[in-house]
TORKEZA-138115 format. One record per residue (C-alpha): residue number from 1; residue in one letter; chain; x, y, z. Coordinates in steps of 0.2 Angstrom, whole numbers, plus 5000, padded with zeros to 4 digits. Each point is the difference from the previous one (the first is absolute). Example, Ala and Ser with C-alpha at 12.3 -4.5 7.8 and 13.67 -1.06 7.14 Angstrom:
<rs>
<r><sevo>1</sevo><mimar>A</mimar><drenvo>A</drenvo><x>5062</x><y>4978</y><z>5039</z></r>
<r><sevo>2</sevo><mimar>S</mimar><drenvo>A</drenvo><x>5006</x><y>5017</y><z>4997</z></r>
</rs>
This chain:
<rs>
<r><sevo>1</sevo><mimar>M</mimar><drenvo>A</drenvo><x>5000</x><y>5000</y><z>5000</z></r>
<r><sevo>2</sevo><mimar>R</mimar><drenvo>A</drenvo><x>5008</x><y>5016</y><z>4994</z></r>
<r><sevo>3</sevo><mimar>K</mimar><drenvo>A</drenvo><x>4998</x><y>5015</y><z>5011</z></r>
<r><sevo>4</sevo><mimar>V</mimar><drenvo>A</drenvo><x>5005</x><y>5018</y><z>4998</z></r>
<r><sevo>5</sevo><mimar>N</mimar><drenvo>A</drenvo><x>5006</x><y>5012</y><z>5013</z></r>
<r><sevo>6</sevo><mimar>G</mimar><drenvo>A</drenvo><x>4993</x><y>5017</y><z>5002</z></r>
<r><sevo>7</sevo><mimar>F</mimar><drenvo>A</drenvo><x>4986</x><y>5002</y><z>4988</z></r>
<r><sevo>8</sevo><mimar>R</mimar><drenvo>A</drenvo><x>4989</x><y>5015</y><z>5004</z></r>
<r><sevo>9</sevo><mimar>V</mimar><drenvo>A</drenvo><x>4982</x><y>5004</y><z>4994</z></r>
<r><sevo>10</sevo><mimar>G</mimar><drenvo>A</drenvo><x>4992</x><y>5016</y><z>5002</z></r>
<r><sevo>11</sevo><mimar>M</mimar><drenvo>A</drenvo><x>4981</x><y>5000</y><z>4998</z></r>
<r><sevo>12</sevo><mimar>Y</mimar><drenvo>A</drenvo><x>4992</x><y>5018</y><z>4997</z></r>
<r><sevo>13</sevo><mimar>I</mimar><drenvo>A</drenvo><x>4985</x><y>5004</y><z>5010</z></r>
<r><sevo>14</sevo><mimar>Y</mimar><drenvo>A</drenvo><x>4987</x><y>5014</y><z>4997</z></r>
<r><sevo>15</sevo><mimar>D</mimar><drenvo>A</drenvo><x>4983</x><y>5005</y><z>5005</z></r>
<r><sevo>16</sevo><mimar>G</mimar><drenvo>A</drenvo><x>4988</x><y>4988</y><z>4992</z></r>
<r><sevo>17</sevo><mimar>V</mimar><drenvo>A</drenvo><x>5012</x><y>4986</y><z>4997</z></r>
<r><sevo>18</sevo><mimar>E</mimar><drenvo>A</drenvo><x>4991</x><y>4983</y><z>4999</z></r>
<r><sevo>19</sevo><mimar>V</mimar><drenvo>A</drenvo><x>5002</x><y>4989</y><z>5016</z></r>
<r><sevo>20</sevo><mimar>I</mimar><drenvo>A</drenvo><x>5001</x><y>4983</y><z>4990</z></r>
<r><sevo>21</sevo><mimar>D</mimar><drenvo>A</drenvo><x>5013</x><y>5008</y><z>4988</z></r>
<r><sevo>22</sevo><mimar>I</mimar><drenvo>A</drenvo><x>5012</x><y>5004</y><z>5014</z></r>
<r><sevo>23</sevo><mimar>G</mimar><drenvo>A</drenvo><x>4996</x><y>4985</y><z>5011</z></r>
<r><sevo>24</sevo><mimar>G</mimar><drenvo>A</drenvo><x>5003</x><y>4986</y><z>4987</z></r>
<r><sevo>25</sevo><mimar>C</mimar><drenvo>A</drenvo><x>5016</x><y>5008</y><z>4994</z></r>
<r><sevo>26</sevo><mimar>Y</mimar><drenvo>A</drenvo><x>5007</x><y>5004</y><z>5017</z></r>
<r><sevo>27</sevo><mimar>G</mimar><drenvo>A</drenvo><x>4995</x><y>4983</y><z>5007</z></r>
<r><sevo>28</sevo><mimar>V</mimar><drenvo>A</drenvo><x>5011</x><y>4990</y><z>4988</z></r>
<r><sevo>29</sevo><mimar>F</mimar><drenvo>A</drenvo><x>5015</x><y>5009</y><z>5005</z></r>
<r><sevo>30</sevo><mimar>S</mimar><drenvo>A</drenvo><x>4995</x><y>4999</y><z>5018</z></r>
<r><sevo>31</sevo><mimar>I</mimar><drenvo>A</drenvo><x>5000</x><y>4981</y><z>4998</z></r>
<r><sevo>32</sevo><mimar>A</mimar><drenvo>A</drenvo><x>5016</x><y>5000</y><z>4990</z></r>
<r><sevo>33</sevo><mimar>R</mimar><drenvo>A</drenvo><x>5009</x><y>5008</y><z>5015</z></r>
<r><sevo>34</sevo><mimar>R</mimar><drenvo>A</drenvo><x>4997</x><y>4985</y><z>5010</z></r>
<r><sevo>35</sevo><mimar>F</mimar><drenvo>A</drenvo><x>5013</x><y>4991</y><z>4988</z></r>
<r><sevo>36</sevo><mimar>E</mimar><drenvo>A</drenvo><x>5011</x><y>5015</y><z>4997</z></r>
<r><sevo>37</sevo><mimar>Q</mimar><drenvo>A</drenvo><x>5000</x><y>5013</y><z>5014</z></r>
<r><sevo>38</sevo><mimar>S</mimar><drenvo>A</drenvo><x>5011</x><y>5013</y><z>4989</z></r>
<r><sevo>39</sevo><mimar>L</mimar><drenvo>A</drenvo><x>4984</x><y>5003</y><z>4989</z></r>
<r><sevo>40</sevo><mimar>D</mimar><drenvo>A</drenvo><x>4992</x><y>5015</y><z>5004</z></r>
<r><sevo>41</sevo><mimar>V</mimar><drenvo>A</drenvo><x>4983</x><y>5008</y><z>4995</z></r>
<r><sevo>42</sevo><mimar>F</mimar><drenvo>A</drenvo><x>4993</x><y>5017</y><z>5006</z></r>
<r><sevo>43</sevo><mimar>F</mimar><drenvo>A</drenvo><x>4987</x><y>5013</y><z>4996</z></r>
<r><sevo>44</sevo><mimar>V</mimar><drenvo>A</drenvo><x>5006</x><y>5017</y><z>4993</z></r>
<r><sevo>45</sevo><mimar>A</mimar><drenvo>A</drenvo><x>4989</x><y>5015</y><z>4998</z></r>
<r><sevo>46</sevo><mimar>D</mimar><drenvo>A</drenvo><x>5002</x><y>5018</y><z>4995</z></r>
<r><sevo>47</sevo><mimar>S</mimar><drenvo>A</drenvo><x>5000</x><y>5005</y><z>5019</z></r>
<r><sevo>48</sevo><mimar>M</mimar><drenvo>A</drenvo><x>5000</x><y>4991</y><z>5017</z></r>
<r><sevo>49</sevo><mimar>R</mimar><drenvo>A</drenvo><x>4982</x><y>5003</y><z>5003</z></r>
<r><sevo>50</sevo><mimar>Q</mimar><drenvo>A</drenvo><x>4988</x><y>4986</y><z>5001</z></r>
<r><sevo>51</sevo><mimar>V</mimar><drenvo>A</drenvo><x>4992</x><y>4994</y><z>4983</z></r>
<r><sevo>52</sevo><mimar>Q</mimar><drenvo>A</drenvo><x>4981</x><y>4996</y><z>4999</z></r>
<r><sevo>53</sevo><mimar>A</mimar><drenvo>A</drenvo><x>4999</x><y>4985</y><z>4989</z></r>
<r><sevo>54</sevo><mimar>Q</mimar><drenvo>A</drenvo><x>4983</x><y>4994</y><z>4994</z></r>
<r><sevo>55</sevo><mimar>A</mimar><drenvo>A</drenvo><x>4986</x><y>4994</y><z>5012</z></r>
<r><sevo>56</sevo><mimar>T</mimar><drenvo>A</drenvo><x>5008</x><y>5012</y><z>5014</z></r>
<r><sevo>57</sevo><mimar>F</mimar><drenvo>A</drenvo><x>5015</x><y>4990</y><z>5002</z></r>
<r><sevo>58</sevo><mimar>S</mimar><drenvo>A</drenvo><x>5015</x><y>5010</y><z>5007</z></r>
<r><sevo>59</sevo><mimar>I</mimar><drenvo>A</drenvo><x>5018</x><y>4997</y><z>4996</z></r>
<r><sevo>60</sevo><mimar>A</mimar><drenvo>A</drenvo><x>5016</x><y>5009</y><z>5006</z></r>
<r><sevo>61</sevo><mimar>P</mimar><drenvo>A</drenvo><x>5015</x><y>5001</y><z>4988</z></r>
<r><sevo>62</sevo><mimar>R</mimar><drenvo>A</drenvo><x>5017</x><y>4995</y><z>5006</z></r>
<r><sevo>63</sevo><mimar>Y</mimar><drenvo>A</drenvo><x>5008</x><y>5013</y><z>4989</z></r>
<r><sevo>64</sevo><mimar>S</mimar><drenvo>A</drenvo><x>4995</x><y>5016</y><z>4990</z></r>
<r><sevo>65</sevo><mimar>F</mimar><drenvo>A</drenvo><x>5008</x><y>5005</y><z>4984</z></r>
<r><sevo>66</sevo><mimar>A</mimar><drenvo>A</drenvo><x>5012</x><y>5012</y><z>5009</z></r>
<r><sevo>67</sevo><mimar>D</mimar><drenvo>A</drenvo><x>5007</x><y>4985</y><z>5009</z></r>
<r><sevo>68</sevo><mimar>R</mimar><drenvo>A</drenvo><x>5006</x><y>4993</y><z>4983</z></r>
<r><sevo>69</sevo><mimar>P</mimar><drenvo>A</drenvo><x>5001</x><y>4982</y><z>5006</z></r>
<r><sevo>70</sevo><mimar>A</mimar><drenvo>A</drenvo><x>5010</x><y>4987</y><z>4990</z></r>
<r><sevo>71</sevo><mimar>M</mimar><drenvo>A</drenvo><x>4990</x><y>4987</y><z>4991</z></r>
<r><sevo>72</sevo><mimar>G</mimar><drenvo>A</drenvo><x>5002</x><y>4988</y><z>4986</z></r>
<r><sevo>73</sevo><mimar>A</mimar><drenvo>A</drenvo><x>4982</x><y>5002</y><z>4994</z></r>
<r><sevo>74</sevo><mimar>L</mimar><drenvo>A</drenvo><x>4986</x><y>5013</y><z>5002</z></r>
<r><sevo>75</sevo><mimar>V</mimar><drenvo>A</drenvo><x>4982</x><y>4993</y><z>4999</z></r>
<r><sevo>76</sevo><mimar>I</mimar><drenvo>A</drenvo><x>4985</x><y>5011</y><z>4996</z></r>
<r><sevo>77</sevo><mimar>P</mimar><drenvo>A</drenvo><x>4984</x><y>4991</y><z>5005</z></r>
<r><sevo>78</sevo><mimar>G</mimar><drenvo>A</drenvo><x>4983</x><y>5005</y><z>4994</z></r>
<r><sevo>79</sevo><mimar>G</mimar><drenvo>A</drenvo><x>4984</x><y>5007</y><z>5007</z></r>
<r><sevo>80</sevo><mimar>A</mimar><drenvo>A</drenvo><x>4988</x><y>5014</y><z>4998</z></r>
<r><sevo>81</sevo><mimar>G</mimar><drenvo>A</drenvo><x>5013</x><y>5013</y><z>5005</z></r>
<r><sevo>82</sevo><mimar>S</mimar><drenvo>A</drenvo><x>5011</x><y>4995</y><z>4985</z></r>
<r><sevo>83</sevo><mimar>R</mimar><drenvo>A</drenvo><x>4989</x><y>5011</y><z>4989</z></r>
<r><sevo>84</sevo><mimar>R</mimar><drenvo>A</drenvo><x>5007</x><y>5015</y><z>5010</z></r>
<r><sevo>85</sevo><mimar>E</mimar><drenvo>A</drenvo><x>5018</x><y>4993</y><z>5001</z></r>
<r><sevo>86</sevo><mimar>V</mimar><drenvo>A</drenvo><x>5001</x><y>4999</y><z>4981</z></r>
<r><sevo>87</sevo><mimar>Y</mimar><drenvo>A</drenvo><x>5003</x><y>5019</y><z>5001</z></r>
<r><sevo>88</sevo><mimar>N</mimar><drenvo>A</drenvo><x>5010</x><y>5000</y><z>5017</z></r>
<r><sevo>89</sevo><mimar>R</mimar><drenvo>A</drenvo><x>5016</x><y>5010</y><z>4994</z></r>
<r><sevo>90</sevo><mimar>S</mimar><drenvo>A</drenvo><x>5008</x><y>4997</y><z>5017</z></r>
<r><sevo>91</sevo><mimar>L</mimar><drenvo>A</drenvo><x>4998</x><y>4981</y><z>4996</z></r>
<r><sevo>92</sevo><mimar>H</mimar><drenvo>A</drenvo><x>5006</x><y>5002</y><z>4982</z></r>
<r><sevo>93</sevo><mimar>D</mimar><drenvo>A</drenvo><x>5016</x><y>5009</y><z>5006</z></r>
<r><sevo>94</sevo><mimar>Y</mimar><drenvo>A</drenvo><x>5003</x><y>4987</y><z>5013</z></r>
<r><sevo>95</sevo><mimar>I</mimar><drenvo>A</drenvo><x>4999</x><y>4987</y><z>4987</z></r>
<r><sevo>96</sevo><mimar>R</mimar><drenvo>A</drenvo><x>5012</x><y>5009</y><z>4989</z></r>
<r><sevo>97</sevo><mimar>S</mimar><drenvo>A</drenvo><x>5013</x><y>5002</y><z>5014</z></r>
<r><sevo>98</sevo><mimar>L</mimar><drenvo>A</drenvo><x>5002</x><y>4982</y><z>5003</z></r>
<r><sevo>99</sevo><mimar>P</mimar><drenvo>A</drenvo><x>5016</x><y>4991</y><z>4994</z></r>
<r><sevo>100</sevo><mimar>D</mimar><drenvo>A</drenvo><x>4999</x><y>4991</y><z>4983</z></r>
<r><sevo>101</sevo><mimar>E</mimar><drenvo>A</drenvo><x>5002</x><y>4983</y><z>5008</z></r>
<r><sevo>102</sevo><mimar>T</mimar><drenvo>A</drenvo><x>4984</x><y>5002</y><z>5011</z></r>
<r><sevo>103</sevo><mimar>L</mimar><drenvo>A</drenvo><x>4986</x><y>4990</y><z>4992</z></r>
<r><sevo>104</sevo><mimar>L</mimar><drenvo>A</drenvo><x>4983</x><y>5010</y><z>4997</z></r>
<r><sevo>105</sevo><mimar>A</mimar><drenvo>A</drenvo><x>4985</x><y>4989</y><z>5003</z></r>
<r><sevo>106</sevo><mimar>G</mimar><drenvo>A</drenvo><x>4982</x><y>5003</y><z>5001</z></r>
<r><sevo>107</sevo><mimar>F</mimar><drenvo>A</drenvo><x>4983</x><y>4990</y><z>4999</z></r>
<r><sevo>108</sevo><mimar>C</mimar><drenvo>A</drenvo><x>4982</x><y>5002</y><z>4999</z></r>
<r><sevo>109</sevo><mimar>T</mimar><drenvo>A</drenvo><x>4999</x><y>5019</y><z>4996</z></r>
<r><sevo>110</sevo><mimar>G</mimar><drenvo>A</drenvo><x>5017</x><y>5003</y><z>5006</z></r>
<r><sevo>111</sevo><mimar>P</mimar><drenvo>A</drenvo><x>5008</x><y>5000</y><z>4983</z></r>
<r><sevo>112</sevo><mimar>W</mimar><drenvo>A</drenvo><x>4990</x><y>5015</y><z>4995</z></r>
<r><sevo>113</sevo><mimar>V</mimar><drenvo>A</drenvo><x>5013</x><y>5011</y><z>5009</z></r>
<r><sevo>114</sevo><mimar>Y</mimar><drenvo>A</drenvo><x>5014</x><y>4993</y><z>4989</z></r>
<r><sevo>115</sevo><mimar>A</mimar><drenvo>A</drenvo><x>4988</x><y>5002</y><z>4985</z></r>
<r><sevo>116</sevo><mimar>Q</mimar><drenvo>A</drenvo><x>4998</x><y>5018</y><z>5003</z></r>
<r><sevo>117</sevo><mimar>M</mimar><drenvo>A</drenvo><x>5018</x><y>5003</y><z>5003</z></r>
<r><sevo>118</sevo><mimar>G</mimar><drenvo>A</drenvo><x>5003</x><y>4993</y><z>4982</z></r>
<r><sevo>119</sevo><mimar>L</mimar><drenvo>A</drenvo><x>5010</x><y>4985</y><z>5007</z></r>
<r><sevo>120</sevo><mimar>L</mimar><drenvo>A</drenvo><x>4989</x><y>4987</y><z>4991</z></r>
<r><sevo>121</sevo><mimar>E</mimar><drenvo>A</drenvo><x>5002</x><y>5006</y><z>4983</z></r>
<r><sevo>122</sevo><mimar>G</mimar><drenvo>A</drenvo><x>5007</x><y>4987</y><z>4988</z></r>
<r><sevo>123</sevo><mimar>I</mimar><drenvo>A</drenvo><x>5000</x><y>4986</y><z>5013</z></r>
<r><sevo>124</sevo><mimar>P</mimar><drenvo>A</drenvo><x>4987</x><y>4986</y><z>5005</z></r>
<r><sevo>125</sevo><mimar>A</mimar><drenvo>A</drenvo><x>4989</x><y>5004</y><z>5016</z></r>
<r><sevo>126</sevo><mimar>T</mimar><drenvo>A</drenvo><x>4984</x><y>4995</y><z>5008</z></r>
<r><sevo>127</sevo><mimar>A</mimar><drenvo>A</drenvo><x>4987</x><y>5006</y><z>5013</z></r>
<r><sevo>128</sevo><mimar>R</mimar><drenvo>A</drenvo><x>4984</x><y>4993</y><z>5007</z></r>
<r><sevo>129</sevo><mimar>K</mimar><drenvo>A</drenvo><x>4989</x><y>4993</y><z>4988</z></r>
<r><sevo>130</sevo><mimar>E</mimar><drenvo>A</drenvo><x>4984</x><y>4999</y><z>5010</z></r>
<r><sevo>131</sevo><mimar>G</mimar><drenvo>A</drenvo><x>4991</x><y>5016</y><z>5003</z></r>
<r><sevo>132</sevo><mimar>D</mimar><drenvo>A</drenvo><x>4988</x><y>5004</y><z>5015</z></r>
<r><sevo>133</sevo><mimar>P</mimar><drenvo>A</drenvo><x>4983</x><y>5009</y><z>4999</z></r>
<r><sevo>134</sevo><mimar>S</mimar><drenvo>A</drenvo><x>5008</x><y>5017</y><z>5003</z></r>
<r><sevo>135</sevo><mimar>E</mimar><drenvo>A</drenvo><x>5011</x><y>4997</y><z>4984</z></r>
<r><sevo>136</sevo><mimar>T</mimar><drenvo>A</drenvo><x>4988</x><y>4989</y><z>4989</z></r>
<r><sevo>137</sevo><mimar>Q</mimar><drenvo>A</drenvo><x>4984</x><y>5010</y><z>5003</z></r>
<r><sevo>138</sevo><mimar>T</mimar><drenvo>A</drenvo><x>5006</x><y>5017</y><z>4995</z></r>
<r><sevo>139</sevo><mimar>A</mimar><drenvo>A</drenvo><x>4998</x><y>5008</y><z>4984</z></r>
<r><sevo>140</sevo><mimar>A</mimar><drenvo>A</drenvo><x>5018</x><y>4997</y><z>4995</z></r>
<r><sevo>141</sevo><mimar>G</mimar><drenvo>A</drenvo><x>4998</x><y>4982</y><z>5005</z></r>
<r><sevo>142</sevo><mimar>M</mimar><drenvo>A</drenvo><x>5019</x><y>4997</y><z>5001</z></r>
<r><sevo>143</sevo><mimar>V</mimar><drenvo>A</drenvo><x>5008</x><y>4986</y><z>5010</z></r>
<r><sevo>144</sevo><mimar>P</mimar><drenvo>A</drenvo><x>5018</x><y>5003</y><z>5007</z></r>
<r><sevo>145</sevo><mimar>I</mimar><drenvo>A</drenvo><x>5009</x><y>4991</y><z>4986</z></r>
<r><sevo>146</sevo><mimar>E</mimar><drenvo>A</drenvo><x>4991</x><y>5011</y><z>4987</z></r>
<r><sevo>147</sevo><mimar>R</mimar><drenvo>A</drenvo><x>5005</x><y>5015</y><z>5010</z></r>
<r><sevo>148</sevo><mimar>L</mimar><drenvo>A</drenvo><x>5018</x><y>4994</y><z>5000</z></r>
<r><sevo>149</sevo><mimar>A</mimar><drenvo>A</drenvo><x>4999</x><y>4999</y><z>4981</z></r>
<r><sevo>150</sevo><mimar>E</mimar><drenvo>A</drenvo><x>4993</x><y>5018</y><z>5000</z></r>
<r><sevo>151</sevo><mimar>L</mimar><drenvo>A</drenvo><x>5014</x><y>5006</y><z>5011</z></r>
<r><sevo>152</sevo><mimar>A</mimar><drenvo>A</drenvo><x>5014</x><y>4991</y><z>4990</z></r>
<r><sevo>153</sevo><mimar>P</mimar><drenvo>A</drenvo><x>4994</x><y>5000</y><z>4982</z></r>
<r><sevo>154</sevo><mimar>K</mimar><drenvo>A</drenvo><x>5017</x><y>4993</y><z>4994</z></r>
<r><sevo>155</sevo><mimar>A</mimar><drenvo>A</drenvo><x>5001</x><y>4986</y><z>5014</z></r>
<r><sevo>156</sevo><mimar>E</mimar><drenvo>A</drenvo><x>4997</x><y>4981</y><z>4995</z></r>
<r><sevo>157</sevo><mimar>I</mimar><drenvo>A</drenvo><x>4985</x><y>4996</y><z>5010</z></r>
<r><sevo>158</sevo><mimar>R</mimar><drenvo>A</drenvo><x>5001</x><y>4982</y><z>5007</z></r>
<r><sevo>159</sevo><mimar>R</mimar><drenvo>A</drenvo><x>4987</x><y>4990</y><z>5009</z></r>
<r><sevo>160</sevo><mimar>E</mimar><drenvo>A</drenvo><x>5012</x><y>4988</y><z>5010</z></r>
<r><sevo>161</sevo><mimar>R</mimar><drenvo>A</drenvo><x>5000</x><y>5000</y><z>5018</z></r>
<r><sevo>162</sevo><mimar>V</mimar><drenvo>A</drenvo><x>5018</x><y>5007</y><z>5002</z></r>
<r><sevo>163</sevo><mimar>V</mimar><drenvo>A</drenvo><x>5009</x><y>5009</y><z>4986</z></r>
<r><sevo>164</sevo><mimar>D</mimar><drenvo>A</drenvo><x>5019</x><y>5003</y><z>5002</z></r>
<r><sevo>165</sevo><mimar>A</mimar><drenvo>A</drenvo><x>5007</x><y>5013</y><z>4988</z></r>
<r><sevo>166</sevo><mimar>G</mimar><drenvo>A</drenvo><x>5017</x><y>5001</y><z>5008</z></r>
<r><sevo>167</sevo><mimar>R</mimar><drenvo>A</drenvo><x>5001</x><y>5014</y><z>5013</z></r>
<r><sevo>168</sevo><mimar>I</mimar><drenvo>A</drenvo><x>4981</x><y>5002</y><z>5000</z></r>
<r><sevo>169</sevo><mimar>I</mimar><drenvo>A</drenvo><x>4989</x><y>4986</y><z>5006</z></r>
<r><sevo>170</sevo><mimar>T</mimar><drenvo>A</drenvo><x>4981</x><y>5001</y><z>5000</z></r>
<r><sevo>171</sevo><mimar>A</mimar><drenvo>A</drenvo><x>4986</x><y>4988</y><z>5005</z></r>
<r><sevo>172</sevo><mimar>A</mimar><drenvo>A</drenvo><x>4982</x><y>4999</y><z>4997</z></r>
<r><sevo>173</sevo><mimar>G</mimar><drenvo>A</drenvo><x>4986</x><y>4997</y><z>5013</z></r>
<r><sevo>174</sevo><mimar>I</mimar><drenvo>A</drenvo><x>4997</x><y>5006</y><z>5018</z></r>
<r><sevo>175</sevo><mimar>S</mimar><drenvo>A</drenvo><x>5008</x><y>4983</y><z>5007</z></r>
<r><sevo>176</sevo><mimar>S</mimar><drenvo>A</drenvo><x>5014</x><y>5000</y><z>4987</z></r>
<r><sevo>177</sevo><mimar>G</mimar><drenvo>A</drenvo><x>5011</x><y>5008</y><z>5013</z></r>
<r><sevo>178</sevo><mimar>V</mimar><drenvo>A</drenvo><x>5003</x><y>4982</y><z>5007</z></r>
<r><sevo>179</sevo><mimar>E</mimar><drenvo>A</drenvo><x>5008</x><y>4994</y><z>4983</z></r>
<r><sevo>180</sevo><mimar>L</mimar><drenvo>A</drenvo><x>5009</x><y>5017</y><z>4998</z></r>
<r><sevo>181</sevo><mimar>A</mimar><drenvo>A</drenvo><x>5008</x><y>4997</y><z>5017</z></r>
<r><sevo>182</sevo><mimar>F</mimar><drenvo>A</drenvo><x>5005</x><y>4982</y><z>4995</z></r>
<r><sevo>183</sevo><mimar>H</mimar><drenvo>A</drenvo><x>5007</x><y>5007</y><z>4983</z></r>
<r><sevo>184</sevo><mimar>L</mimar><drenvo>A</drenvo><x>5010</x><y>5014</y><z>5009</z></r>
<r><sevo>185</sevo><mimar>L</mimar><drenvo>A</drenvo><x>5008</x><y>4986</y><z>5011</z></r>
<r><sevo>186</sevo><mimar>H</mimar><drenvo>A</drenvo><x>5005</x><y>4992</y><z>4984</z></r>
<r><sevo>187</sevo><mimar>R</mimar><drenvo>A</drenvo><x>5007</x><y>5016</y><z>4993</z></r>
<r><sevo>188</sevo><mimar>A</mimar><drenvo>A</drenvo><x>5010</x><y>5002</y><z>5016</z></r>
<r><sevo>189</sevo><mimar>G</mimar><drenvo>A</drenvo><x>5008</x><y>4984</y><z>4998</z></r>
<r><sevo>190</sevo><mimar>F</mimar><drenvo>A</drenvo><x>4990</x><y>4988</y><z>5010</z></r>
<r><sevo>191</sevo><mimar>D</mimar><drenvo>A</drenvo><x>4998</x><y>4983</y><z>4992</z></r>
<r><sevo>192</sevo><mimar>E</mimar><drenvo>A</drenvo><x>4984</x><y>4991</y><z>4996</z></r>
<r><sevo>193</sevo><mimar>E</mimar><drenvo>A</drenvo><x>5002</x><y>4987</y><z>5014</z></r>
<r><sevo>194</sevo><mimar>F</mimar><drenvo>A</drenvo><x>5000</x><y>5016</y><z>5012</z></r>
<r><sevo>195</sevo><mimar>T</mimar><drenvo>A</drenvo><x>4984</x><y>5008</y><z>4993</z></r>
<r><sevo>196</sevo><mimar>R</mimar><drenvo>A</drenvo><x>4991</x><y>4983</y><z>4999</z></r>
<r><sevo>197</sevo><mimar>E</mimar><drenvo>A</drenvo><x>5005</x><y>4997</y><z>5019</z></r>
<r><sevo>198</sevo><mimar>V</mimar><drenvo>A</drenvo><x>4992</x><y>5017</y><z>5004</z></r>
<r><sevo>199</sevo><mimar>A</mimar><drenvo>A</drenvo><x>4985</x><y>4995</y><z>4990</z></r>
<r><sevo>200</sevo><mimar>R</mimar><drenvo>A</drenvo><x>4998</x><y>4984</y><z>5009</z></r>
<r><sevo>201</sevo><mimar>V</mimar><drenvo>A</drenvo><x>5000</x><y>5009</y><z>5017</z></r>
<r><sevo>202</sevo><mimar>M</mimar><drenvo>A</drenvo><x>4987</x><y>5012</y><z>4994</z></r>
<r><sevo>203</sevo><mimar>E</mimar><drenvo>A</drenvo><x>4990</x><y>4985</y><z>4994</z></r>
<r><sevo>204</sevo><mimar>Y</mimar><drenvo>A</drenvo><x>5001</x><y>5007</y><z>4983</z></r>
<r><sevo>205</sevo><mimar>S</mimar><drenvo>A</drenvo><x>5008</x><y>4986</y><z>4990</z></r>
<r><sevo>206</sevo><mimar>D</mimar><drenvo>A</drenvo><x>4986</x><y>4996</y><z>4988</z></r>
<r><sevo>207</sevo><mimar>A</mimar><drenvo>A</drenvo><x>4997</x><y>5018</y><z>4996</z></r>
<r><sevo>208</sevo><mimar>Y</mimar><drenvo>A</drenvo><x>5019</x><y>5003</y><z>4998</z></r>
<r><sevo>209</sevo><mimar>D</mimar><drenvo>A</drenvo><x>5000</x><y>4988</y><z>4986</z></r>
<r><sevo>210</sevo><mimar>M</mimar><drenvo>A</drenvo><x>4985</x><y>5008</y><z>4991</z></r>
<r><sevo>211</sevo><mimar>R</mimar><drenvo>A</drenvo><x>5005</x><y>5018</y><z>5003</z></r>
<r><sevo>212</sevo><mimar>M</mimar><drenvo>A</drenvo><x>5019</x><y>4999</y><z>4997</z></r>
<r><sevo>213</sevo><mimar>A</mimar><drenvo>A</drenvo><x>4997</x><y>4992</y><z>4983</z></r>
<r><sevo>214</sevo><mimar>Q</mimar><drenvo>A</drenvo><x>4992</x><y>5017</y><z>4995</z></r>
<r><sevo>215</sevo><mimar>V</mimar><drenvo>A</drenvo><x>5016</x><y>5010</y><z>5001</z></r>
<r><sevo>216</sevo><mimar>Y</mimar><drenvo>A</drenvo><x>5006</x><y>5009</y><z>4984</z></r>
<r><sevo>217</sevo><mimar>S</mimar><drenvo>A</drenvo><x>5018</x><y>5006</y><z>4999</z></r>
<r><sevo>218</sevo><mimar>T</mimar><drenvo>A</drenvo><x>5010</x><y>5008</y><z>4986</z></r>
<r><sevo>219</sevo><mimar>G</mimar><drenvo>A</drenvo><x>5016</x><y>4993</y><z>5007</z></r>
<r><sevo>220</sevo><mimar>R</mimar><drenvo>A</drenvo><x>5008</x><y>5017</y><z>5001</z></r>
<r><sevo>221</sevo><mimar>H</mimar><drenvo>A</drenvo><x>5008</x><y>4996</y><z>5017</z></r>
<r><sevo>222</sevo><mimar>A</mimar><drenvo>A</drenvo><x>5014</x><y>4989</y><z>5006</z></r>
<r><sevo>223</sevo><mimar>A</mimar><drenvo>A</drenvo><x>4994</x><y>4983</y><z>5006</z></r>
</rs>
């Protein structure tokens, strides 16, 4: 079982972030830390105030943008508040300030941020494919993956569960943060034996086989 020392994942949280999004993704790294304590996962926000997620769930970040924590990957989850975060200049500036070796990941509606920044042009990407009533029963009737195509007209829109375009990795549905987390462990250098053991402890082995078969990669990174 190959392990990696010191991989750190920062999850961006904001008012209106979806609880399932952050819980599923964060939870995979939490279980993985039982096998490799040097793994670290934390919440980062624009300031140190508590964030109000969906359904009145409150979260406290460990770091703010000003702290500039070192991380191997930044993850932007989805949620109703992402409609506002798409235009958050402070977030855009923070993302642009990250070192080139920091992976940029997002899932559900999180990839909209990268789309608005122009980072998805010419590369494959995905977003949530199923709309909720607030999205499908409006005059526009646009589900998140259609909105992604509108924000990034030159992106190659894919429908796989996880889409790896090199530095930028996107994933589809609300619960796809689980598979994104497993894929980030692979990108960090952890082997299949390690991630399968994490999935076993989570009682997720059957779903792992099905979902991880839905990963699309351009191969634009070192194995």
